[in-house]
C-alpha angles and dihedrals in degrees: 000000000000095000134071110254115250110203138176107195097186098056106009130239098263092054090053091056093040095055094048096041097047092048090050093048092049091053095042097048098042104033102030113025096027103033102047097065097045092046089050089051091050089052090049092051091049091051094043094049094038088240108151092180091062090048090050090050091051089052092052093048090049089052090062092048092045096051096046098042094047094047117026093018092052093045094050090046090057088040092060091056093046097046095042091048091051097044103032110018095153093056092045089050091051092048092049091052092050098040102030094125092044092051090047090055091044092055091051090049091045093051088049089050091052091050090048095050091048091049094043096052101035095049096048095106092048089054089067093066098081145357090252093052092049093049090050091049092052089051089054088053090052090049090049090052092051096047092046089055093046090053090054093044092057094048091047089058089058094045091049091048089057088059098045122000090188116191092352087091089069104029103032085211120158091218093051088051092052095043094049119157095260100043105088093040094051091047090049088056100041096047098060091038090055090049090049090052091049090054091049090053091051092049091052097044091046088062090051099045101040138058120245096248097043123118090225091061093050093048097043093045091052092048092048092048094050090044092053094045092049095050095041089068090056091046088060093046092046093049091053091048091048094048091050094061099044108115113257092241090058093048087066089061096052097089091057093038094056093045129356135280089270091053097044091106089055092057095116090051090052090052089052090052090052090050090051089051091057093046090049091055090049091049092051089049091054091047091051091048093057098032102044098162098036103062106124116222091241092055091046090054093054097074089053093053092045095046091047089050091051092052092045091053090046092052092048091049093047092052095045105041093061090062135147080042133061087192110027115260090341110070129018122228090257088060097252113132118236091235091057097059101088091053095043094047087056103040101023131239099261094068090055097043122096104196103050131113095222127033094183130040124237133167089257098052099031096114094045091046088049089056089054089050090049092051092049099043108024113022098083089071107012139054127203096235108354133071112341090010115194089215092054090047091059091042089055091050098046103024129241093304121109108293116254111230093201092054091044092052091049091050094050091050091057103022093120088063095048094042109029091194091061119089118234114264106268100205137070132269095270090055091051089054091049091049091051090050091052092049091050092049094047088049090052093043105028103205120151114256109240124219127219091272089066107023097041128230130300122195120216115245087233090062101044 
């Protein structure tokens, strides 16, 4: 409530974060955490077997990883910070206060990782000058692999904390925050999945950078296939471990998280599809292992698409199942803390908000005050007329007839019971009525709701 509300009414705030974050995670897991160790191993095998073609292939594959991670990967990494700070500044502020030391360490590790990837790629030709130079270069690759994984492992602790803070709620201890109940399980799932994706990338790029009859293709295909088969076992184990520690309340959200509300009844079918995806990747790995020179480029691309789809579904599920919270049992997805609700239900949210046009509701300003209420309570997840439109949600519930304000008010008062992934309304009765009035007016006159970046900033009279 102490920040101006950024809002994109055509696509929604959560979709903005989702697109940037998922793209970054796909790049980070596949081309940083997963790719560095297998490329280093390819380089080692080329040096060990005196096979310069395998070393050359490893260099080409690393070129792809280097270019994408240092450009698109870097931009989306910054984009996550920018978009999350705009859309959910209170949650970011809370996480920084809890994990300040961890993030400080992560930035040091990340800078080291950047230096290592620059050194590893840019000194590749120099490593061919002598045995000593090549050994040193391989050690840099190993260090890069370790630091890439450490970066991910620190961020995973924070992501897991957002799902289940565990005993931190009582102790406020940094170590209890880090060692939250979901952390090790999520890390045990992400690590092998990243390695599997790295192997899939190598299998695909090997088909692009080598000729069918070359020894480098045969060797690299075999290595990628064994790599993928080995890690796929641990993906299965990690997924079971991860599922076992998800809080029971969040398990209820999985059917909607994996699909949509409309597909919730098809949840078991979706799980079967995901199982088939994993088995397909395993089958292609076996085929590549026994048909090293005959893996068509289209077939080699399939494990990448399937693995990327798996991680995309996982990221969607992870983000959704923690609802109605952005930080489990501590802060709701609309950035109101659980502990604040009794006070806000009594006094209202407008009196405690800084950047609102109206701090009290009158007959004359009811619609404008309702817009302020919408921005404070709904806009993190909903738009007025865009994706996940609040107007369309009510239209779907009550049909295309004129919306009934009495029914809407009753629904908002108990929406957390009807939709367990919705937070309870944090304001008072007058603010619910104002919100309903705003929704009715924006349905009648469908104009996009502007955020502070377009409409400017108003300061509450209580805060002046």
